[in-house]
N, C-alpha and C positions, 0 to 999 in steps of 0.2 A: 425527555427526546424531545427531537421537534426539528426542523427540517430546516435551515437559515438556503440565502442565497445571496453572497457577498456577489457586491459589486466591486469586479477585481477588472483591471486592464493590463494585462505582460504581458501583450502581443509584440512588445519592442524591447521584453525584458529579455527575452529567453532566443538559445540556451545556456548563455554563462551570464548566470544571475547572481551567483560569490564568488568570490577570487582566488577559490579553492574549485580551478574548472574539474579535477578528476574525479573528488566527491560533489560536485553537483552532475556529474555526468552520470551517478550512481541511483541519486534522486529523479533524474531525467529520464532514466530509463526506468524505474520503477512506473514512472507514469505512459509509459508505452503499455504497462503489461498492464497497469487497470483497466486502462479500457477497452477489454474484452477481460478481465476479469470480475467487471462490477457486475457485468450484466448476467455476467454466468454464476454471481451469489444471487440477484434479488430473483434468476431464475427457480434455481435451483429451493429459495426461501418462498416462490409464488406456489411449489410446490407441496413445501414441507405447509405451510397454510393450507390447502386441501386434505392434507391428511387427517390434522386436528379439527377437535370440536372448534364450530362456532360459535360458542361460549368462553377456549378456551384461553387462561390470563398472556397466554401469548403473542395472540392474533391483535393487536393493537399494537405492539413489539413487531413485531413486522412487517405492518404494514409499515410503521416510522421507518422502520431498517431498511426497507425497497426504497424510500423516495427520500431519504436523506442517502444511497450511493449512485440515486439516481442523476442526483443534482450535486455527486464529485464528479459522474461521469461528462456532464453536461460542461462545466469546465476546464473538464481534462479534454477533452476534446478538442479546444480550443484551445491549449498549452502543448497538445501534441502538434496543433496543425503549423506552429508557431514551429520546432524543433522541424518537419518536414522543410518548409521553406527556410531553414538553417543551410540544406543541404544535402539533411544525413540520408542517405537515398536507401539504403536498406532499410526503414523506420519501420514503414505498409509493409513488406512483407513477414516480419517478423510477425508484426502486427498479426495478421492473417495467419500465421502458423497458431500461435497461441490459438486465436479464436476457431483456430479447427482440432482446437488437441478440445480445447473445452467444451465447443459440440458433440466432440466424439465420447466427454467421458455423461454426458447428458444422455446421448442417444446409445451407447450400450454396456456405461456404469449402472451401479445398484444406488437407492437412491439411497443408501448408508455412507456409500464409499464418498458420492457428492458431500453428503450432511457433515461428513467427515472433512473431506478438503475445505472444506467450508469454513469448521471451525480450526484445523487449522491456520487458514489466514489468517484470521481477526481472531485469534491469540495473540496475534502480530503487535496488533494495534495496539494495544497499553506501550510496552514496550517502544513499538516508536513517534508513538504522543511523547515518551519519557525523549527521547533523542531529541527532538527536533524543541516544545521546548526546555528541554533544562542542557541541552548535551552540542548543541551549537553556534552559542552564543558567538566566541572566536572569529565564523566563518563568516556571522550574518555583516560585522560590521562590512559600510561599504556595498553590502546586497543590493538587489530591488526588492524595495517592501513590499511588492503585491506578492513574487511569488512568494515569496515569507508569509504572507496572510494565508497564501491560496493551501500550501502544506500546512501552516496551522492547526487553519480550520477543516481542511478535512481530518488530520490525526486526531483534532480535540472530540469531529463524531464521534469515528473509532473507538476511539477510547468510549466516551458516553455509552454506544450500544452495543460493549464488547460481552455485556451477558449472551444477548440474543441469537447465535449460529452456535455457542454453546450447550445451553439449555434448549435450544432445540434440536441439538444435535442427538442429545441424551434423553429426551423425552421420546424421540424418538427410534428407539434401542443402540443409543453406540455406550459403550465399555472404555471403559482405560486401556484398558491392552490394546485396541481397534486407534483409539483413539490420537493413542504414539505412533503405532502403522500409520496413523492417516494423518497427523503434522508429521511426518517428515518425508511424505509422499511430496504433500505439501510443501514445504521448502525444498524438494532436490526440485523440485516443475520451475517452483521462480528459480530460484537459482542461476538455471542452465540458460533464459531466458532472458535472466536481468544480466546476466553478466557476459553473455553473448551482444547486445547491446550496448550496454554501456563500454564495451571493447570495441564496436561497429563506429561509436561517435569519436572516444579516442582515437578510433585510424584515422577520420575523416581529418580532426581537427592535428595530427601530427603529419599529418600529406604537404602542410605548411611552413612548418617548424626547421629549425636547423637539427642537425645529427645530436648536437647538445643542448640541444632544447628537447628533443625526442625526449634523452636519456633521463631528462630533471622529470619530463613527466612521470616515464612510464617509474623509477622510486616514487613520486607521488602520488600515482596509482597505488602500489602497493601503501605506500603513508595511508591510505584516505581507507581501505579493505583490513585494513590491520585494527585502525580506528572505532569501523563500527561491529569489527568483526568481537572485540579486547567490553566495549559498548556493552554489547547486546546479551553474550557467550553468559556473564552470570546473573541477568535479567529473566533469559531461558528457563536456565535448570528448573526454578519451581517449576515449569509447565509439566515437566515432565511425572512426576509424583499424584497417583492415585486419587488425592482428596482435593488435587489443586480445583481453583476455581477464577473467572478471570473478576470477583468481584474484590478479590483481597491486593489485586492491582493499585495501589496510591494514586491520585489526583498530579499530575505533574505542578511542578510551581506556574502559575500563575491562568491553569486551562481554562478554572470556571470565570473569574472576573475577567479573562479573552475574551469569549464568548459569548458572558454578556453585556460589553462593555468594549471593548478593542475592534472585534471585528465590521469589518463596513462591511456592512448591507445597507 
């Protein structure tokens, strides 16, 4: 694990950076959520560091985890500014609502709840890394490479630090049944916001479309959601096992060589 700060300029690429508008907005919505989610992850992990012995083997990994997530946030802040400037007027209010939820979690929920939420999100990292590296090549054709680099870098590092939240959760009292509950709580919360954000962006786009184009866009949105679900569902099922560990996720094709050679630093 190491901290990387790629040199990317995608201000002119957004919001539509690949040919499938509807799938594009699924990932754009994720960026809006990430802007509040990753600072929350860092706050929880920093609290966890204070609860572990100073010589615990997780301490250096937690430090790198926080540094990686901070770097992700810095680039996603630029990503989101480009989305705001594109005219999606409700994005800031969605982001504020998500942030308020996370502050409430930190103020009123137990450490076990917060750690469970964090591992519930982090267990998605290897799944989405596989999607980004292996599942979208047809959509990348003609797409903006700067934004593609952003998502590949981000998800490659999510794969790289896939064990940290999981191990911290178990080190501080987690168990299988609570992990399942926490994971579904996380997924339900994230799905709620990402769905509303993507729907808002599509609504703004469709305001300038003909009725026929709107119908086509709605059909395309259903296809995009179905494509994502069919990709993720079989990969999600192993997470339900009491013996699940993120260590068992294979490295997506090209991920390690990408971090070593192809990422523009």
